[in-house]
C-alpha positions in Angstrom: 2.6 39.9 27.6 3.3 37.6 25.1 1.1 34.4 25.3 4.0 31.7 24.5 6.7 30.9 27.1 9.6 28.9 27.4 8.1 26.4 29.6 5.1 24.3 29.3 2.3 26.0 31.6 -1.4 26.0 30.8 -3.2 27.2 27.7 -6.1 28.5 29.5 -6.5 31.8 28.2 -10.5 31.8 27.0 -10.7 35.4 25.3 -9.6 34.7 21.9 -12.7 35.5 20.3 -12.9 38.9 21.6 -9.5 39.6 20.4 -8.8 41.1 16.6 -6.2 38.9 14.4 -3.4 42.0 14.6 -3.7 41.1 18.9 -3.8 37.4 18.4 -1.1 37.2 16.1 1.1 39.2 18.2 0.4 37.4 21.0 1.2 33.7 19.4 4.3 35.3 18.1 3.6 33.9 14.4 2.8 35.1 10.7 -0.5 35.3 9.7 1.0 34.8 6.0 3.3 32.4 6.1 2.4 30.9 9.3 5.3 29.1 12.1 8.5 27.9 10.8 9.6 24.3 10.8 12.3 25.0 14.0 9.6 26.9 15.9 6.6 24.7 15.7 9.6 21.6 16.6 10.4 24.0 19.7 7.0 24.4 20.4 5.5 20.8 20.3 8.6 20.0 22.8 7.3 22.8 24.7 3.1 22.2 24.5 3.6 18.2 23.8 1.3 16.3 21.4 -2.2 17.3 19.8 -3.5 14.5 21.7 -6.8 13.7 24.0 -6.2 11.5 27.1 -7.0 8.5 26.6 -7.7 4.7 28.5 -4.7 3.7 30.1 -3.0 0.7 27.5 -3.7 -2.7 28.8 -1.2 -4.1 30.4 1.4 -6.7 29.1 0.2 -8.2 33.2 -3.3 -7.7 32.0 -3.2 -9.3 29.2 -1.4 -12.7 30.4 -3.6 -12.8 33.8 -6.7 -12.7 31.0 -4.9 -16.0 29.6 -6.3 -18.2 33.0 -9.7 -16.4 32.9 -11.2 -19.6 31.1 -13.3 -22.4 33.0 -11.3 -24.7 31.1 -8.2 -23.4 32.3 -9.2 -23.7 36.2 -10.3 -26.9 35.7 -6.6 -28.2 34.7 -4.8 -26.1 37.0 -7.7 -28.1 39.3 -6.4 -31.6 37.4 -2.6 -30.5 38.8 -3.3 -29.7 42.3 -5.2 -32.7 42.9 -2.9 -35.0 41.3 0.2 -33.3 43.1 -1.9 -33.8 46.8 -2.1 -37.3 45.5 1.9 -38.5 45.4 2.2 -37.7 41.0 4.4 -34.4 41.2 5.6 -35.2 37.8 1.7 -35.1 36.6 1.2 -32.2 38.2 4.2 -30.4 37.2 3.8 -31.3 33.7 0.3 -30.2 33.7 0.8 -26.6 35.2 3.6 -26.5 32.6 1.7 -27.0 29.9 -0.5 -24.8 31.2 1.3 -21.9 31.3 2.7 -22.5 28.5 -0.5 -22.4 26.8 -0.8 -19.2 28.7 2.2 -17.6 27.2 1.4 -18.3 23.8 -1.9 -16.9 23.8 -0.4 -13.9 25.6 2.4 -13.5 22.6 -0.9 -13.6 20.1 -3.1 -11.8 21.6 -0.2 -8.9 22.5 0.9 -8.8 19.0 -3.3 -8.0 18.0 -3.5 -5.5 20.5 0.1 -3.8 19.4 -1.0 -4.5 15.8 -4.6 -2.3 16.4 -2.8 0.2 17.8 -0.6 0.1 14.9 -3.4 0.5 12.5 -4.7 3.6 14.9 -2.0 4.9 14.3 -2.2 4.6 10.5 -5.2 6.4 10.3 -4.4 8.8 12.8 -6.3 12.4 11.9 -4.8 14.4 9.4 -4.4 18.5 9.2 -3.6 20.8 6.7 -2.0 24.1 7.2 0.8 26.4 6.1 4.3 26.2 7.7 7.2 28.2 5.8 5.0 29.7 3.2 4.2 26.4 1.9 0.8 23.8 2.3 1.1 20.6 3.8 -0.9 17.9 5.3 0.4 16.6 8.5 -0.4 14.7 11.4 -3.0 16.5 13.4 -0.4 15.4 16.7 2.1 17.7 15.7 0.0 21.3 15.9 0.9 23.9 18.0 -0.3 27.3 19.0 0.3 29.6 16.6 0.3 27.1 13.9 -2.0 28.8 10.3 -4.8 26.1 9.3 -6.1 25.8 6.6 -10.2 24.0 6.6 -12.4 23.4 3.9 -15.5 21.7 3.4 -15.3 17.8 4.7 -12.6 18.7 7.2 -12.4 17.6 10.7 -11.0 20.1 12.8 -8.3 19.2 14.9 -7.0 21.8 17.3 -9.3 25.2 18.4 -8.2 28.3 16.7 -9.5 31.9 16.2 -10.7 32.0 12.1 -8.3 35.2 10.5 -9.6 35.0 7.1 -13.2 32.5 5.2 -15.4 32.1 2.8 -18.7 30.8 2.9 -17.2 28.7 6.2 -19.6 27.1 8.5 -19.1 24.1 10.6 -21.1 21.3 12.6 -20.7 21.9 16.7 -23.1 19.3 17.4 -20.6 17.3 19.0 -19.2 20.1 21.3 -23.1 22.6 21.5 -25.7 19.2 20.8 -26.6 21.8 18.4 -27.0 20.0 14.8 -27.9 23.4 12.6 -24.7 24.5 10.9 -23.0 27.7 12.1 -22.1 30.2 10.1 -18.6 31.8 11.3 -16.6 35.0 10.2 -13.7 36.6 11.3 -14.9 39.8 13.0 -14.5 40.1 16.7 -17.3 39.2 19.6 -18.1 40.3 22.7 -15.6 39.3 25.6 -18.6 37.6 27.4 -20.1 35.9 23.8 -21.3 32.0 25.0 -19.7 29.4 23.5 -22.0 28.6 21.1 -22.2 32.0 19.8 -18.2 32.5 19.3 -18.7 32.5 15.5 -15.1 32.9 15.3 -13.7 30.3 16.7 -13.1 26.5 15.3 -13.7 24.0 17.8 -11.9 20.7 17.8 -14.0 17.6 16.4 -16.4 19.8 14.9 -16.8 19.3 10.8 -16.3 22.1 8.1 -19.7 21.7 6.3 -19.0 24.0 3.9 -16.8 27.0 2.4 -13.0 27.7 3.3 -10.8 29.4 5.8 -7.6 30.1 7.6 -7.2 30.0 11.4 -5.1 30.4 14.1 -4.2 27.4 16.6 -4.7 29.2 19.7 -4.9 25.2 21.9 -4.0 22.0 21.4 -5.1 18.4 23.2 -6.5 18.2 26.1 -6.3 22.6 26.8 -9.3 22.4 23.7 -12.7 23.0 24.6 -13.3 19.6 22.9 -11.1 18.0 25.1 -13.4 16.8 28.1 -15.6 15.0 25.8 -14.0 13.7 22.7 -12.1 11.0 22.0 -11.4 10.9 18.6 -9.7 7.4 18.3 -11.5 5.5 20.5 -13.2 2.4 19.1 -14.9 -0.5 20.2 -12.0 -3.0 19.3 -12.7 -5.0 21.9 -16.5 -6.4 21.2 -16.7 -10.2 20.4 -17.0 -11.0 16.7 -20.2 -13.0 15.7 -17.7 -15.9 15.0 -16.5 -15.7 18.2 -19.7 -15.7 20.1 -20.5 -19.0 17.9 -17.1 -20.8 19.0 -17.9 -19.9 22.8 -20.7 -21.8 22.8 -19.2 -24.7 21.0 -16.8 -24.9 23.6 -19.4 -24.1 26.5 -21.5 -27.7 25.1 -18.3 -29.1 24.9 -17.5 -28.2 28.5 -21.2 -29.7 29.6 -20.8 -32.8 27.6 -17.0 -33.5 29.1 -18.6 -33.5 32.7 -21.5 -35.6 31.7 -18.8 -38.3 29.7 -16.8 -38.2 33.6 -19.7 -38.2 35.7 -20.6 -41.9 33.4 -17.0 -43.2 33.7 -16.9 -42.4 37.7 -20.4 -44.2 37.5 -19.1 -47.0 35.2 -15.7 -46.6 37.9 -18.0 -47.1 41.1 -19.6 -50.2 39.4 -16.8 -52.0 39.6 -15.1 -50.8 42.1 -11.9 -48.9 40.4 -9.8 -47.2 42.5 -10.4 -43.7 43.3 -7.2 -42.4 42.0 -7.5 -44.7 38.3 -11.0 -43.8 38.8 -9.9 -39.9 38.6 -7.2 -40.3 36.2 -9.5 -41.3 33.9 -11.9 -38.6 34.3 -9.1 -36.4 34.4 -7.8 -37.6 31.0 -11.1 -37.3 29.4 -11.6 -34.0 30.3 -8.5 -32.9 28.5 -9.5 -35.2 25.7 -12.3 -33.4 25.3 -11.4 -30.0 25.2 -9.6 -27.9 22.4 -7.3 -26.1 25.0 -6.0 -23.9 21.5 -9.3 -22.9 20.1 -9.2 -19.5 21.2 -6.0 -18.7 20.6 -6.0 -20.1 17.1 -9.0 -18.3 16.4 -7.3 -15.1 17.7 -4.0 -15.6 15.7 -6.4 -16.3 12.6 -8.0 -13.2 12.7 -5.1 -11.2 13.4 -2.6 -12.0 10.8 -5.5 -12.1 8.3 -6.0 -8.4 9.6 -1.7 -8.0 8.9 -2.4 -9.6 5.8 -5.2 -6.9 4.8 -2.7 -4.0 6.1 -0.2 -5.2 3.8 -3.2 -4.9 0.5 -3.7 -1.2 1.5 -7.3 -2.7 3.4 -6.7 -1.3 7.6 -9.2 -3.3 9.4 -10.0 -0.4 11.9 -13.1 -3.2 13.7 -12.3 -6.5 13.7 -16.1 -7.6 13.5 -15.4 -6.4 9.7 -13.1 -9.3 9.0 -15.8 -12.1 9.4 -18.5 -9.6 7.8 -16.3 -9.0 4.4 -16.5 -12.6 3.5 -20.4 -12.9 3.1 -20.8 -9.4 1.4 -23.5 -9.7 -1.2 -23.4 -5.9 -2.4 -20.7 -3.5 -2.7 -22.3 0.1 -2.9 -19.0 2.2 -4.2 -18.0 5.7 -5.4 -16.8 6.4 -8.7 -14.3 8.9 -8.3 -10.9 7.2 -7.0 -11.8 4.4 -6.4 -12.9 2.6 -10.2 -10.9 5.6 -11.2 -7.9 6.9 -10.3 -9.0 9.7 -8.3 -6.3 11.7 -10.1 -8.6 14.3 -12.5 -6.8 14.9 -16.0 -8.0 18.0 -18.5 -8.8 16.2 -21.7 -10.5 18.8 -24.0 -11.4 22.3 -23.6 -14.0 24.4 -26.2 -13.2 28.4 -26.7 -15.7 30.3 -28.7 -13.5 29.5 -31.4 -11.3 26.5 -31.1 -10.8 22.8 -29.2 -7.9 22.0 -27.7 -6.9 18.7 -26.7 -4.3 18.3 -23.7 -2.3 15.1 -23.2 -0.4 13.8 -19.8 -1.7 11.4 -17.0 -2.8 12.8 -13.3 -1.1 15.7 -11.5 2.1 15.3 -13.5 2.7 18.6 -15.4 4.8 16.5 -18.2 2.2 16.7 -21.3 1.1 19.3 -24.5 -1.5 20.8 -25.7 -3.0 20.0 -29.3 -5.6 21.7 -31.7 -6.2 20.7 -34.9 -4.1 17.5 -34.2 -0.9 20.0 -33.9 0.8 21.3 -31.2 0.0 24.8 -30.1 2.7 26.8 -31.2 1.2 30.0 -30.8 -0.1 32.1 -27.7 -4.4 32.3 -28.2 -5.2 34.9 -25.7 -8.4 33.5 -25.4 -7.0 30.6 -23.9 -4.8 32.4 -21.9 -7.6 34.5 -20.1 -9.1 30.7 -19.8 -6.3 29.9 -17.8 -5.8 32.8 -15.4 -8.9 32.3 -14.6 -8.5 28.6 -13.4 -5.9 29.7 -11.9 -7.1 32.8 -10.3 -10.2 31.3 -9.3 -8.4 27.6 -7.3 -7.9 27.1 -3.1 -5.6 23.8 -4.3 -1.9 24.0 -4.7 0.5 21.2 -6.0 2.8 19.4 -4.3 4.8 16.2 -4.3 4.4 13.1 -1.7 6.4 10.1 -1.9 8.5 11.8 -4.8 5.1 12.3 -6.9 3.4 15.0 -8.2 -0.1 15.2 -5.6 -2.1 18.4 -4.8 -3.6 19.7 -1.9 -7.2 20.5 -1.9 -9.5 19.5 -4.8 -8.6 17.4 -7.0 -10.5 19.5 -9.7 -8.8 22.8 -8.7 -5.4 20.6 -8.7 -6.5 19.3 -12.4 -6.6 23.1 -13.3 -3.6 23.5 -12.3 -1.8 21.4 -13.6 -3.6 22.0 -17.1 -2.1 25.5 -16.9 1.3 24.4 -15.6 1.3 22.7 -19.5 0.8 26.3 -20.8 3.7 27.9 -18.8 1.0 29.6 -16.2 1.9 29.1 -12.8 0.4 29.7 -10.0 3.2 31.7 -8.7 3.4 33.8 -12.0 -0.5 34.3 -11.2 -0.3 35.8 -7.9 2.5 37.9 -8.9 0.2 39.8 -11.6 -3.0 40.0 -9.2 -3.5 39.6 -5.2 -6.7 38.4 -3.8 -9.0 40.6 -2.2 -12.5 39.0 -2.0 -13.8 35.4 -2.5 -17.6 33.8 -2.8 -16.9 29.9 -2.1 -18.7 27.0 -4.0 -21.7 25.5 -2.5 -23.6 22.7 -3.4 -26.1 25.0 -3.4 -24.8 27.7 -5.8 -22.8 25.4 -8.4 -20.2 28.3 -8.5 -17.5 29.9 -6.6 -15.9 33.5 -7.5 -13.0 35.2 -6.6 -11.6 38.9 -7.0 -8.1 39.8 -7.7 -6.8 43.1 -7.9 -4.1 43.8 -10.7 -2.2 46.6 -12.8 -5.7 46.4 -14.4 -7.6 47.2 -11.5 -10.2 45.0 -9.8 -11.5 41.6 -12.1 -13.8 38.7 -10.8 -13.2 35.1 -11.8 -16.2 32.9 -11.6 -16.0 29.1 -12.3 -18.5 26.4 -11.9 -21.3 24.1 -13.6 -21.9 25.2 -17.2 -25.5 25.5 -17.1 -24.8 28.0 -13.8 -22.1 29.9 -15.4 -23.7 30.4 -18.8 -26.7 31.6 -17.4 -24.8 34.9 -15.9 -23.0 35.7 -18.7 -24.1 38.4 -21.3 -20.8 38.2 -23.3 -18.5 35.9 -24.6 -14.3 35.9 -25.3 -12.9 35.4 -28.6 -9.7 35.4 -29.8 -9.4 38.9 -31.1 -11.9 40.4 -28.7 -15.3 40.4 -26.4 -18.6 40.4 -28.3 -22.1 40.1 -26.7 -23.6 36.3 -26.3 -26.2 35.5 -28.5 -28.6 33.2 -28.3 -26.7 31.1 -31.0 -23.5 31.2 -29.1 -25.5 30.0 -25.9 -26.9 27.3 -27.8 -23.2 26.4 -29.2 -21.7 26.3 -26.0 -24.6 24.5 -24.2 -24.1 21.8 -26.7 -20.4 21.8 -26.7 -20.8 20.9 -23.0 -23.4 17.8 -23.7 -21.1 16.5 -26.1 -18.1 16.8 -23.4 -20.3 14.8 -20.8 -21.5 12.3 -23.2 -17.7 11.8 -23.6 -17.2 11.2 -19.8 -15.9 13.7 -18.9 -16.3 16.2 -16.1 -16.8 19.8 -17.6 -16.3 23.1 -15.8 -17.3 26.7 -17.3 -14.8 29.7 -16.6 -16.0 33.2 -16.7 -14.8 36.9 -15.5 -15.3 40.0 -15.4 -14.4 44.0 -14.8 -15.3 45.3 -11.8 -15.9 48.3 -10.4 -14.5 49.1 -6.8 -17.1 50.6 -4.1 -14.5 51.9 -1.6 -11.1 52.1 -2.4 -9.5 48.5 -3.2 -12.7 46.7 -1.4 -14.6 45.2 -3.9 -18.4 45.2 -4.6 -20.3 44.6 -1.3 -23.0 42.7 -3.4 -22.3 39.3 -4.5 -25.2 39.1 -6.7 -24.0 41.9 -8.8 -20.2 41.1 -9.0 -21.5 37.7 -10.2 -23.7 39.1 -13.2 -23.0 40.0 -17.0 -19.9 37.6 -16.9 -17.7 36.8 -19.9 -17.5 33.4 -20.7 -14.2 32.7 -21.3 -14.8 28.7 -22.5 -15.3 25.0 -21.3 -12.7 22.6 -19.8 -13.2 18.7 -19.8 -11.7 16.1 -17.3 -11.4 13.1 -16.9 -10.8 10.9 -13.7 -9.8 8.0 -16.4 -11.1 4.2 -14.7 -8.4 2.2 -12.9 -7.4 -0.8 -15.3 -7.5 -3.2 -12.4 -10.7 -1.8 -11.4 -12.3 -3.6 -14.7 -11.0 -7.2 -13.4 -12.0 -6.5 -9.6 -15.9 -5.9 -11.2 -15.3 -9.2 -12.4 -13.9 -11.2 -9.9 -17.6 -10.0 -7.6 -19.7 -10.9 -10.8 -18.0 -14.2 -10.6 -18.4 -14.5 -6.3 -21.8 -13.7 -6.8 -21.6 -10.2 -5.6 -23.5 -7.8 -7.2 -21.4 -4.2 -7.9 -23.5 -0.9 -7.8 -21.7 2.3 -8.3 -23.4 5.8 -6.7 -21.7 9.2 -7.6 -22.4 13.0 -7.6 -21.5 13.2 -11.1 -24.0 13.7 -14.3 -26.0 10.1 -15.3 -24.0 10.6 -18.9 -20.6 10.2 -17.4 -21.6 7.4 -14.4 -23.2 5.9 -17.3 -20.1 5.6 -19.3 -17.7 4.5 -17.2 -20.4 2.8 -15.2 -20.6 0.6 -19.2 -16.6 0.4 -19.8 -16.1 -1.6 -16.2 -18.7 -3.8 -16.8 -21.3 -2.8 -13.7 -23.9 -1.0 -16.3 -25.1 -4.6 -17.9 -28.0 -5.4 -20.0 -31.0 -4.8 -18.4 -29.7 -2.8 -15.5 -30.7 0.4 -15.1 -29.6 4.2 -14.1 -31.5 5.9 -12.1 -30.3 9.7 -10.8 -31.2 12.1 -8.0 -34.1 13.5 -9.0 -36.1 10.5 -9.7 -34.7 9.1 -6.7 -36.1 11.8 -4.6 -39.3 11.9 -5.8 -39.7 7.6 -4.9 -40.9 6.8 -1.8 -38.9 4.3 0.6 -41.3 1.0 -1.0 -41.1 2.5 -4.4 -37.2 2.2 -3.8 -36.9 -1.3 -2.5 -39.0 -2.8 -5.4 -36.3 -1.1 -7.8 -33.8 -1.1 -6.1 -32.4 -4.3 -7.5 -32.6 -3.6 -11.0 -30.6 -0.3 -10.4 -26.9 -0.6 -10.5 -25.7 3.2 -11.3 -26.9 6.4 -9.6 -25.8 9.3 -10.3 -26.2 13.0 -9.1 -27.0 11.4 -5.8 -26.9 13.3 -2.2 -25.2 11.4 0.9 -29.2 11.3 2.2 -29.8 9.2 -1.0 -27.2 6.7 -0.2 -28.6 5.9 3.1 -31.8 5.0 1.3 -29.8 3.0 -1.1 -28.5 1.3 1.5 -31.5 0.5 3.7 -33.6 -0.1 0.3 -30.6 -3.5 0.2 -31.5 -4.3 3.8 -34.8 -4.4 3.4 -33.8 -7.7 1.4 -31.8 -8.9 3.3 -28.8 -8.4 1.8 -25.0 -8.0 3.5 -24.0 -4.0 2.5 -20.8 -3.0 1.9 -20.3 1.0 1.3 -18.0 3.0 0.7 -17.7 7.2 1.4 -15.8 10.1 1.8 -17.5 13.0 2.4 -18.6 13.8 6.1 -22.4 13.6 5.1 -21.1 9.9 4.3 -20.6 9.0 7.3 -24.7 7.4 8.0 -24.7 4.9 5.4 -21.4 4.1 5.9 -22.4 3.3 9.8 -26.2 1.7 8.6 -23.9 -0.8 6.2 -22.8 -4.1 7.8 -19.1 -2.8 6.2 -18.3 1.0 6.2 -15.5 1.3 4.1 -14.2 4.8 4.2 -11.3 6.5 1.5 -7.8 6.6 3.1 -6.7 9.2 1.0 -9.8 11.4 0.3 -11.9 10.5 3.3 -12.5 13.2 5.7 -11.9 12.3 8.8 -15.2 12.1 10.0 -15.8 8.9 7.1 -12.8 7.2 8.3 -13.6 7.3 12.4 -17.4 5.9 10.7 -16.2 3.1 9.1 -15.2 -0.4 9.4 -12.5 -0.1 7.0 -9.9 2.2 5.6 -8.6 1.8 1.9 -5.4 3.4 2.1 -5.6 3.5 -1.8 -8.9 4.6 -2.3 -9.2 1.3 -5.2 -12.1 -1.1 -5.4 -9.3 -3.7 -6.9 -8.4 -3.6 -2.4 -11.8 -3.8 -1.6 -12.0 -6.4 -3.8 -8.7 -8.3 -2.4 -10.3 -7.7 1.3 -13.4 -9.5 1.0 -11.4 -12.4 -0.9 -9.3 -12.2 2.4 -12.1 -12.5 4.5 -13.8 -15.3 2.9 -10.2 -16.7 2.9 -9.8 -15.8 6.9 -13.5 -17.8 7.8 -12.4 -20.5 5.3 -9.3 -20.8 7.7 -11.5 -20.9 11.0 -13.7 -23.5 9.5 -11.0 -25.9 8.4 -8.8 -25.4 11.7 -12.3 -26.0 14.2 -13.0 -28.9 11.6 -9.4 -30.3 12.4 -9.3 -29.6 16.3 -13.3 -31.4 16.9 -12.3 -34.3 14.8 -8.8 -34.8 16.7 -10.7 -34.3 20.1 -13.4 -36.4 19.6 -11.3 -39.4 17.9 -9.1 -38.9 21.9 -12.4 -38.6 23.6 -13.9 -41.8 22.0 -10.0 -43.7 23.0 -10.6 -43.3 26.5 -14.2 -43.5 26.9 -14.4 -47.1 24.9 -11.5 -48.3 27.0 -13.6 -47.1 30.2 -16.7 -49.1 28.8 -14.8 -52.2 27.5 -12.5 -52.3 30.8 -9.6 -51.3 29.8 -6.9 -49.1 31.6 -6.9 -45.8 30.2 -5.0 -46.0 26.5 -3.9 -42.5 26.9 -2.2 -40.3 30.1 -3.4 -37.1 30.9 -0.1 -35.7 30.0 0.0 -37.3 26.8 -3.1 -36.1 26.3 -2.2 -32.7 26.9 0.4 -32.9 25.0 -1.3 -34.0 22.1 -3.8 -30.9 22.2 -1.0 -28.4 22.2 2.2 -29.5 20.2 0.7 -32.5 18.0 -3.0 -30.4 17.4 -2.3 -27.4 18.2 0.6 -25.9 16.1 -0.8 -28.0 12.6 -3.5 -26.1 13.3 -1.8 -22.9 13.9 -0.5 -23.4 10.5 -3.9 -23.9 9.0 -5.4 -20.8 10.2 -2.6 -18.8 8.0 -3.5 -21.4 4.9 -3.0 -20.1 1.7 -6.2 -18.7 0.1 -8.1 -20.8 -2.3 -7.8 -19.8 -5.5 -11.2 -19.7 -6.2 -12.5 -18.9 -3.4 -14.3 -15.9 -4.8 -16.0 -18.4 -8.0 -18.2 -19.3 -4.7 -21.5 -17.4 -3.7 -21.7 -15.8 -0.4 -22.0 -17.4 2.3 -25.2 -16.9 5.0 -24.6 -14.8 7.3 -26.8 -16.7 9.4 -25.6 -20.0 9.1 -23.8 -21.8 11.8 -20.6 -22.9 11.7 -21.1 -26.3 13.9 -24.3 -27.8 12.3 -25.3 -31.9 11.8 -23.1 -32.4 8.9 -20.2 -30.7 10.2 -20.3 -32.9 13.3 -21.0 -35.6 11.4 -18.1 -35.1 9.3 -16.1 -34.6 12.5 -17.2 -37.8 14.0 -16.2 -39.8 11.1 -12.5 -38.0 11.6 -12.9 -38.9 15.3 -14.0 -42.6 14.8 -11.0 -43.1 12.2 -8.5 -41.7 14.5 -10.1 -44.0 17.6 -10.7 -47.0 15.3 -6.9 -47.2 15.0 -5.6 -46.3 17.7 -7.8 -48.9 20.0 -6.7 -51.5 17.4 -3.1 -51.0 18.0 -3.5 -50.7 21.8 -6.0 -54.1 21.7 -3.2 -55.4 19.9 -0.4 -54.6 22.1 -2.4 -55.5 25.3 -3.7 -58.7 23.6 -0.1 -60.1 22.3 1.7 -59.6 26.0 3.3 -56.2 26.0 3.0 -54.1 29.5 0.5 -51.6 30.0 3.2 -48.9 29.4 4.6 -50.0 26.1 0.6 -50.4 25.0 0.3 -46.7 25.9 3.5 -45.9 23.9 2.7 -47.5 20.5 -1.1 -46.2 21.1 0.6 -42.3 21.8 2.7 -42.5 18.9 0.4 -43.6 16.3 -2.5 -41.1 17.9 0.4 -38.8 17.2 1.7 -39.8 13.5 -2.1 -40.0 12.6 -3.0 -36.4 13.7 0.0 -34.7 12.4 -0.7 -36.6 8.6 -4.5 -35.3 8.6 -3.6 -32.0 9.2 -2.3 -31.8 5.7 -5.9 -33.6 4.7 -7.5 -30.7 6.5 -6.9 -28.2 4.3 -9.3 -29.0 1.9 -13.1 -31.0 3.0 -12.9 -32.1 -0.9 -9.9 -30.9 -2.6 -7.8 -34.4 -2.7 -4.2 -33.8 -1.5 -2.4 -34.6 -4.6 -4.5 -31.8 -6.0 -3.5 -29.2 -3.3 0.2 -30.1 -3.1 2.2 -30.5 0.2 4.6 -27.7 -0.5 1.9 -25.2 -1.4 2.2 -24.2 2.9 5.4 -24.6 3.8 4.4 -23.5 7.5 2.8 -26.4 8.0 4.8 -29.0 6.3 7.5 -27.6 8.4 5.5 -27.8 12.2 4.8 -31.2 11.1 8.3 -32.2 11.0 9.2 -30.2 14.0 6.2 -31.7 16.1 7.5 -35.1 14.4 10.9 -34.5 15.9 9.7 -32.9 19.2 7.6 -36.8 19.4 11.0 -38.3 19.3 13.0 -36.6 21.3 10.0 -37.3 24.3 10.7 -40.9 23.7 14.3 -40.9 23.3 15.3 -38.5 26.4 15.4 -39.9 29.9 14.3 -37.1 31.3 11.6 -36.8 28.7 10.4 -40.4 29.2 10.0 -40.0 33.0 7.3 -36.6 32.8 5.6 -38.5 29.7 5.4 -41.7 30.9 7.1 -43.0 27.2 10.1 -45.8 25.6 12.6 -45.3 23.8 10.9 -47.3 20.0 12.7 -48.5 17.3 12.9 -47.7 14.1 10.7 -50.7 13.1 8.6 -49.4 15.2 8.2 -46.3 14.2 7.9 -47.3 10.9 5.3 -48.8 11.3 4.2 -46.9 13.7 4.0 -44.0 10.2 2.6 -46.8 8.1 0.1 -47.0 10.5 -0.7 -43.5 11.7 -1.5 -42.9 7.4 -4.5 -45.1 7.7 -7.3 -42.1 8.4 -5.7 -39.4 6.4 -5.7 -42.3 3.5 -9.1 -43.5 3.8 -10.0 -39.8 4.6 -8.8 -38.9 1.2 -10.6 -41.8 -0.8 -13.8 -40.4 0.7 -13.2 -37.2 -1.2 -12.6 -38.5 -4.5 -16.2 -40.9 -4.1 -17.9 -38.4 -2.4 -19.1 -34.7 -2.4 -17.8 -32.3 0.3 -21.0 -32.0 3.2 -23.3 -29.1 2.6 -22.1 -27.8 6.5 -19.1 -26.7 5.1 -20.6 -25.6 1.9 -22.5 -23.1 3.8 -20.0 -22.6 6.0 -17.6 -21.4 3.8 
């Protein structure tokens, strides 16, 4: 009975491992060579659903809204509204409730948008799978896999579904996530006994396990929650709800502010009792002080600053997967970066080819097949038999595929193999042409230990083995060498000449691959010899291929920016020392006095020896993932904040160890992306530096916004407290203070949180990650700002009282002047050291617009009868408005003069 049906039933079969491949193909109604058709795949997706694991229910909009009231500050305001309502002041009560609800709505919109943004980022970093459909290789989202799909897997992949192997080449997987056993499991497509336990089913691939070696093809047999891993794995769940260090510091500030506020309230009650002030008036004054002291919009402003920063980073190809990394980026001191694809283009290009008789130059860039082959300075005009043999070997011994993505040439598979395919295509030899002439019948996979790969093909000339790999390894197995006019035994002179050519190519920052071939005698029928060692012995040397992954032009500028910003750039690569040194020197990473260390030397060093030397080394070559972990720990032992890039499965430990783990979005494996804090969508080092710049800018904006809010709140508190001490009635009512905090302070603060990044942000050294934002110097600056605002406001209120104005008129004047002060001061708050005329008012149009709108709203509540009743304001004349603006400019003007004659506070330098 066919396993598939036209109804969505549970895929509960458990004996896939006990079935031969032919039976599985029949049961799944699929094609073991071409895979499913696109139409059939869509049909099955509609039946069986997405290949996704169940995850925690998304936070509902109602829950996000309710969370806006989970604050002691908000409940104090709600209590104040209830008390004023009981005391008969219903207008005040309704207004306080309305503003609290409005504050909750603003917070809800910001946080809900942030949640949606994080969900979008998770979607953008969703796992991918490589498969064959309609006979073509493609990389697709893992979520659209269906039973019967033909998976292609290789070292570094995360298996995207449960699948049954139908062929493999040296395939091993790490199944620790499923079985707890960390030793890699060797895989085979042979049938297992029906009673075989799960850990011993060597012909099965399981969702969530990692391919550590080799390659293979497998038929998907179960997807989503029907997989073995479905009950325990949550591939996309990340801890994105934890508080950042910045948020924890701000919470401490808010708590201290609250206790300070309660102390002030108690003081007001004591003063009131001593003066026999009526209970209602005393309570009104206490509530006014509470409102003045608490920056109600601060949590929402921090949230939107971080969320907008994440959004800006995403537009720059830096996808933030863990929110705390936004803050940490601003204090990065060392960036340990891979070379290939990050500092370079990531598209290998063949540049030189050396055969026994000739040297060839190849033009063209990246994966485009446009280009030509030259020899002796002239275009190759006739076929060269030795070169043709090398080209056929490069194509036959190759698992990559040329394709296109977004209209650009691309490679599915290994970039080095892709470069070989592109090189061959420039000479008119394509994969289709080679496969039409020969059929692969066996393969010996490349591994890091063997450093070579061999395939066996059958053609009209019989069985032929093609080998490619590291030149020193391939040369050691060669006994003959291919000439233009035949083959001859390889002598010591030939061997030395090829070794010298290899060194010459490598010294020119080229990656060198050697190709060889050998005719074989079949052991039985068309089967290749079973002894792998014999296949790769007595080979016929074909030549050397030198390819280069050229440095990115923007990487040079990015490395220079890092140096100016006090950030050390360290290259860590698996390439040859000569290649790494040439690229590092070209990019400015390797400076006079810097050292280069290779993996063999590093292996012999103790952790203490590495710790002593790590500051001197700028380039690490021929290293392993274990070495990367040691390098990160050595830097951390010096207290450095380290950012680490990675793309392979085994880079995950180093990424987790680093303060900031950065995965490559194009070349990075899914395991690495899941372990990372940030995913660089374009694999570009310049994007990492742009993200650091953005991280510093976000932190700057949070600090300047906090300083603006605290200066304003301190000013309001001073106004209310001094008035209470000297025996004046409250200069401002609670409803007026709420308006100032929400609209006059809150809206400009939101605009400050989106202030453009200072052009000099990368001209400063990294900030100390342990430095407190709210230092004494910070507080002194905030108190200075508050005293200036309070002094002007109290002067206006006192002048109005003693000049015969009634209390309502005096309050109206004080209210208007304080609003103007706060709005004008927002322009100066953009920088703690640069005067306003150096920054320019028009460089933040959002802030200018917010200030204008807020001022118009202030005029509206002073000119509309309904608003006059709610806020207890009075209509102001044009002359009063003009005088109020001039007086309100006094704090801003004073602070700008101070900036000119006095250096900014040390705390701001440290915080920023």
